[in-house]
DRENSEZA-340281 format. One record per residue (C-alpha): residue number from 0; x, y, z; residue in one letter. Coordinates in steps of 0.5 Angstrom, whole numbers, plus 500, padded with zeros to 3 digits. Example, Ala and Ser with C-alpha at 12.3 -4.5 7.8 and 13.67 -1.06 7.14 Angstrom:
2
+-----+-----+-----+-----+-----+
|   n |   X |   Y |   Z | res |
+-----+-----+-----+-----+-----+
|   0 | 525 | 491 | 516 |   A |
|   1 | 527 | 498 | 514 |   S |
+-----+-----+-----+-----+-----+
END
This chain:
288
+-----+-----+-----+-----+-----+
|   n |   X |   Y |   Z | res |
+-----+-----+-----+-----+-----+
|   0 | 308 | 716 | 431 |   X |
|   1 | 303 | 714 | 436 |   X |
|   2 | 298 | 710 | 432 |   X |
|   3 | 298 | 705 | 427 |   X |
|   4 | 304 | 707 | 422 |   X |
|   5 | 304 | 704 | 415 |   X |
|   6 | 309 | 705 | 410 |   X |
|   7 | 315 | 703 | 407 |   X |
|   8 | 322 | 702 | 411 |   X |
|   9 | 324 | 709 | 408 |   X |
|  10 | 318 | 712 | 411 |   X |
|  11 | 320 | 710 | 418 |   X |
|  12 | 326 | 713 | 417 |   X |
|  13 | 323 | 719 | 414 |   X |
|  14 | 318 | 720 | 420 |   X |
|  15 | 324 | 719 | 425 |   X |
|  16 | 328 | 725 | 421 |   X |
|  17 | 322 | 729 | 421 |   X |
|  18 | 321 | 728 | 428 |   X |
|  19 | 328 | 731 | 429 |   X |
|  20 | 327 | 737 | 425 |   X |
|  21 | 321 | 739 | 429 |   X |
|  22 | 325 | 738 | 435 |   X |
|  23 | 331 | 743 | 433 |   X |
|  24 | 326 | 748 | 430 |   X |
|  25 | 322 | 748 | 436 |   X |
|  26 | 328 | 749 | 440 |   X |
|  27 | 330 | 755 | 436 |   X |
|  28 | 324 | 758 | 436 |   X |
|  29 | 323 | 758 | 429 |   X |
|  30 | 316 | 758 | 426 |   X |
|  31 | 314 | 753 | 420 |   X |
|  32 | 313 | 759 | 416 |   X |
|  33 | 320 | 762 | 417 |   X |
|  34 | 323 | 755 | 416 |   X |
|  35 | 319 | 754 | 409 |   X |
|  36 | 321 | 761 | 407 |   X |
|  37 | 328 | 759 | 407 |   X |
|  38 | 327 | 753 | 403 |   X |
|  39 | 323 | 756 | 398 |   X |
|  40 | 317 | 752 | 400 |   X |
|  41 | 311 | 753 | 405 |   X |
|  42 | 309 | 752 | 412 |   X |
|  43 | 305 | 746 | 409 |   X |
|  44 | 311 | 743 | 406 |   X |
|  45 | 315 | 744 | 413 |   X |
|  46 | 309 | 740 | 416 |   X |
|  47 | 309 | 735 | 411 |   X |
|  48 | 317 | 734 | 412 |   X |
|  49 | 316 | 734 | 420 |   X |
|  50 | 311 | 728 | 419 |   X |
|  51 | 315 | 724 | 415 |   X |
|  52 | 310 | 725 | 409 |   X |
|  53 | 314 | 727 | 403 |   X |
|  54 | 322 | 726 | 401 |   X |
|  55 | 327 | 730 | 403 |   X |
|  56 | 332 | 734 | 399 |   X |
|  57 | 339 | 734 | 402 |   X |
|  58 | 340 | 742 | 400 |   X |
|  59 | 333 | 743 | 404 |   X |
|  60 | 336 | 739 | 410 |   X |
|  61 | 342 | 742 | 410 |   X |
|  62 | 339 | 749 | 410 |   X |
|  63 | 334 | 748 | 415 |   X |
|  64 | 340 | 745 | 420 |   X |
|  65 | 344 | 752 | 419 |   X |
|  66 | 337 | 756 | 421 |   X |
|  67 | 336 | 751 | 427 |   X |
|  68 | 343 | 753 | 429 |   X |
|  69 | 346 | 746 | 428 |   X |
|  70 | 354 | 748 | 426 |   X |
|  71 | 357 | 742 | 429 |   X |
|  72 | 360 | 738 | 423 |   X |
|  73 | 359 | 731 | 426 |   X |
|  74 | 352 | 733 | 428 |   X |
|  75 | 350 | 735 | 421 |   X |
|  76 | 353 | 729 | 418 |   X |
|  77 | 349 | 724 | 422 |   X |
|  78 | 343 | 728 | 419 |   X |
|  79 | 345 | 728 | 412 |   X |
|  80 | 347 | 721 | 413 |   X |
|  81 | 340 | 719 | 415 |   X |
|  82 | 337 | 723 | 409 |   X |
|  83 | 341 | 719 | 404 |   X |
|  84 | 338 | 712 | 408 |   X |
|  85 | 331 | 715 | 408 |   X |
|  86 | 331 | 716 | 401 |   X |
|  87 | 334 | 710 | 399 |   X |
|  88 | 329 | 704 | 397 |   X |
|  89 | 331 | 698 | 403 |   X |
|  90 | 333 | 691 | 401 |   X |
|  91 | 326 | 689 | 404 |   X |
|  92 | 322 | 692 | 398 |   X |
|  93 | 323 | 686 | 394 |   X |
|  94 | 319 | 682 | 399 |   X |
|  95 | 313 | 687 | 398 |   X |
|  96 | 309 | 682 | 396 |   X |
|  97 | 309 | 678 | 403 |   X |
|  98 | 311 | 684 | 407 |   X |
|  99 | 305 | 687 | 411 |   X |
| 100 | 305 | 695 | 410 |   X |
| 101 | 304 | 696 | 418 |   X |
| 102 | 310 | 691 | 418 |   X |
| 103 | 315 | 695 | 413 |   X |
| 104 | 316 | 701 | 417 |   X |
| 105 | 319 | 696 | 423 |   X |
| 106 | 324 | 693 | 418 |   X |
| 107 | 326 | 700 | 416 |   X |
| 108 | 327 | 702 | 424 |   X |
| 109 | 330 | 695 | 425 |   X |
| 110 | 336 | 696 | 420 |   X |
| 111 | 337 | 703 | 423 |   X |
| 112 | 337 | 701 | 430 |   X |
| 113 | 343 | 701 | 434 |   X |
| 114 | 340 | 697 | 440 |   X |
| 115 | 334 | 693 | 440 |   X |
| 116 | 331 | 690 | 446 |   X |
| 117 | 325 | 686 | 446 |   X |
| 118 | 320 | 682 | 450 |   X |
| 119 | 317 | 676 | 447 |   X |
| 120 | 311 | 671 | 450 |   X |
| 121 | 309 | 666 | 445 |   X |
| 122 | 315 | 665 | 440 |   X |
| 123 | 322 | 666 | 440 |   X |
| 124 | 324 | 673 | 437 |   X |
| 125 | 324 | 673 | 429 |   X |
| 126 | 331 | 675 | 429 |   X |
| 127 | 333 | 669 | 433 |   X |
| 128 | 329 | 663 | 430 |   X |
| 129 | 332 | 658 | 426 |   X |
| 130 | 329 | 656 | 419 |   X |
| 131 | 325 | 650 | 421 |   X |
| 132 | 322 | 654 | 427 |   X |
| 133 | 321 | 660 | 423 |   X |
| 134 | 317 | 656 | 417 |   X |
| 135 | 313 | 652 | 423 |   X |
| 136 | 311 | 659 | 426 |   X |
| 137 | 309 | 662 | 419 |   X |
| 138 | 306 | 656 | 417 |   X |
| 139 | 301 | 656 | 423 |   X |
| 140 | 299 | 663 | 422 |   X |
| 141 | 298 | 663 | 414 |   X |
| 142 | 292 | 658 | 413 |   X |
| 143 | 290 | 658 | 406 |   X |
| 144 | 297 | 661 | 404 |   X |
| 145 | 301 | 657 | 398 |   X |
| 146 | 308 | 654 | 400 |   X |
| 147 | 311 | 659 | 395 |   X |
| 148 | 309 | 665 | 399 |   X |
| 149 | 311 | 661 | 406 |   X |
| 150 | 318 | 660 | 403 |   X |
| 151 | 318 | 668 | 401 |   X |
| 152 | 316 | 669 | 408 |   X |
| 153 | 321 | 665 | 411 |   X |
| 154 | 327 | 668 | 407 |   X |
| 155 | 325 | 675 | 409 |   X |
| 156 | 325 | 673 | 416 |   X |
| 157 | 332 | 670 | 415 |   X |
| 158 | 334 | 676 | 411 |   X |
| 159 | 333 | 680 | 417 |   X |
| 160 | 337 | 676 | 421 |   X |
| 161 | 343 | 679 | 417 |   X |
| 162 | 344 | 685 | 421 |   X |
| 163 | 346 | 681 | 427 |   X |
| 164 | 352 | 679 | 424 |   X |
| 165 | 354 | 685 | 420 |   X |
| 166 | 360 | 690 | 422 |   X |
| 167 | 357 | 695 | 427 |   X |
| 168 | 350 | 691 | 427 |   X |
| 169 | 345 | 693 | 433 |   X |
| 170 | 346 | 690 | 440 |   X |
| 171 | 340 | 685 | 441 |   X |
| 172 | 337 | 684 | 448 |   X |
| 173 | 332 | 679 | 448 |   X |
| 174 | 327 | 677 | 454 |   X |
| 175 | 323 | 671 | 452 |   X |
| 176 | 318 | 668 | 457 |   X |
| 177 | 319 | 661 | 459 |   X |
| 178 | 312 | 659 | 456 |   X |
| 179 | 315 | 661 | 449 |   X |
| 180 | 321 | 656 | 450 |   X |
| 181 | 316 | 650 | 452 |   X |
| 182 | 311 | 651 | 446 |   X |
| 183 | 313 | 645 | 441 |   X |
| 184 | 313 | 649 | 435 |   X |
| 185 | 314 | 645 | 429 |   X |
| 186 | 315 | 639 | 434 |   X |
| 187 | 321 | 636 | 439 |   X |
| 188 | 326 | 636 | 434 |   X |
| 189 | 325 | 643 | 431 |   X |
| 190 | 325 | 645 | 438 |   X |
| 191 | 331 | 642 | 440 |   X |
| 192 | 335 | 645 | 435 |   X |
| 193 | 332 | 652 | 436 |   X |
| 194 | 334 | 652 | 443 |   X |
| 195 | 341 | 649 | 441 |   X |
| 196 | 341 | 655 | 436 |   X |
| 197 | 339 | 660 | 442 |   X |
| 198 | 345 | 657 | 446 |   X |
| 199 | 350 | 658 | 440 |   X |
| 200 | 347 | 665 | 439 |   X |
| 201 | 349 | 667 | 446 |   X |
| 202 | 356 | 667 | 445 |   X |
| 203 | 356 | 673 | 440 |   X |
| 204 | 358 | 679 | 444 |   X |
| 205 | 352 | 683 | 441 |   X |
| 206 | 347 | 678 | 443 |   X |
| 207 | 344 | 678 | 450 |   X |
| 208 | 338 | 673 | 452 |   X |
| 209 | 334 | 672 | 458 |   X |
| 210 | 329 | 668 | 460 |   X |
| 211 | 323 | 670 | 464 |   X |
| 212 | 322 | 664 | 468 |   X |
| 213 | 315 | 661 | 470 |   X |
| 214 | 318 | 661 | 478 |   X |
| 215 | 317 | 668 | 478 |   X |
| 216 | 310 | 668 | 477 |   X |
| 217 | 306 | 675 | 475 |   X |
| 218 | 310 | 680 | 473 |   X |
| 219 | 310 | 687 | 470 |   X |
| 220 | 309 | 685 | 462 |   X |
| 221 | 303 | 681 | 462 |   X |
| 222 | 300 | 685 | 457 |   X |
| 223 | 304 | 682 | 452 |   X |
| 224 | 310 | 683 | 447 |   X |
| 225 | 314 | 689 | 445 |   X |
| 226 | 320 | 692 | 443 |   X |
| 227 | 324 | 698 | 444 |   X |
| 228 | 329 | 701 | 439 |   X |
| 229 | 334 | 706 | 440 |   X |
| 230 | 338 | 709 | 434 |   X |
| 231 | 345 | 712 | 433 |   X |
| 232 | 343 | 719 | 433 |   X |
| 233 | 341 | 721 | 440 |   X |
| 234 | 337 | 727 | 437 |   X |
| 235 | 332 | 721 | 435 |   X |
| 236 | 327 | 719 | 439 |   X |
| 237 | 327 | 711 | 442 |   X |
| 238 | 321 | 708 | 438 |   X |
| 239 | 317 | 702 | 442 |   X |
| 240 | 314 | 697 | 437 |   X |
| 241 | 307 | 693 | 439 |   X |
| 242 | 305 | 688 | 434 |   X |
| 243 | 297 | 687 | 434 |   X |
| 244 | 294 | 681 | 430 |   X |
| 245 | 293 | 685 | 424 |   X |
| 246 | 297 | 692 | 425 |   X |
| 247 | 302 | 695 | 430 |   X |
| 248 | 303 | 701 | 434 |   X |
| 249 | 309 | 705 | 434 |   X |
| 250 | 310 | 710 | 440 |   X |
| 251 | 315 | 715 | 440 |   X |
| 252 | 312 | 720 | 446 |   X |
| 253 | 317 | 720 | 452 |   X |
| 254 | 312 | 718 | 457 |   X |
| 255 | 310 | 712 | 453 |   X |
| 256 | 317 | 710 | 451 |   X |
| 257 | 319 | 711 | 459 |   X |
| 258 | 313 | 707 | 461 |   X |
| 259 | 316 | 701 | 457 |   X |
| 260 | 323 | 702 | 458 |   X |
| 261 | 321 | 702 | 466 |   X |
| 262 | 318 | 695 | 464 |   X |
| 263 | 323 | 692 | 460 |   X |
| 264 | 328 | 694 | 466 |   X |
| 265 | 324 | 690 | 471 |   X |
| 266 | 324 | 684 | 466 |   X |
| 267 | 331 | 684 | 466 |   X |
| 268 | 332 | 685 | 473 |   X |
| 269 | 328 | 679 | 475 |   X |
| 270 | 330 | 674 | 469 |   X |
| 271 | 335 | 669 | 468 |   X |
| 272 | 343 | 671 | 468 |   X |
| 273 | 347 | 669 | 462 |   X |
| 274 | 349 | 662 | 466 |   X |
| 275 | 342 | 661 | 468 |   X |
| 276 | 339 | 662 | 461 |   X |
| 277 | 344 | 657 | 458 |   X |
| 278 | 342 | 652 | 464 |   X |
| 279 | 335 | 653 | 463 |   X |
| 280 | 336 | 652 | 455 |   X |
| 281 | 339 | 645 | 456 |   X |
| 282 | 334 | 643 | 461 |   X |
| 283 | 328 | 645 | 457 |   X |
| 284 | 332 | 642 | 451 |   X |
| 285 | 332 | 635 | 454 |   X |
| 286 | 325 | 635 | 456 |   X |
| 287 | 323 | 635 | 448 |   X |
+-----+-----+-----+-----+-----+
END
């Protein structure tokens, strides 16, 4: 999963599941041919499964787990649960008419994540936006798009935000460049409300917001925004998401993830503390 990765949310989960099965097979020293024979398939079928290009049957995965030596009941249950989720259409499918194919995978990964860390340069992160701010962002980037489609895109963004309020939802840790908070998206009133919303969100135990201040100068993430997603099953690799103008990169190779994780750690180390974040939000709000 190192190139532009289109597809639906379940496709994203199938990719993660396939990666996990590949790691288990290789660790056990089982060939694709041997694995395929076990599930009454072929080497090619195992290859497609490990690449997330086909759906998964629960019986096949259970048999493969046995072959790969996964006997712990809790570990097996976690993988089977992922099979169920990967085969279910996500709520975001009803927004397929306004959801770019390259972003559908991210929404699926976001739903499955246990922790999301993000760095934003130009905008407040989508999961933290008010409705009015989201509408201003969507409108600015949707030249020639009608009001109905804009409303649908805003509704999609607000629907995504529900994961932060649900029981067992992900930990969300955002580092926002000060420039994003000073850019008057939607005008002064919209920005003041957005900044107040960020201050309110900081009271939620699963949300951390830091600001990369102008005063720090240059830093290690000047290349642009990115997100790192971690999942409940520790066998699943972390995924780095890097959005581009009309596509996205999904990176799960260890060296790529480690590089972005190191950058994120540096950002967190030099960005504002929670108290400093609250104070800076108030200061910026008063300037609008």
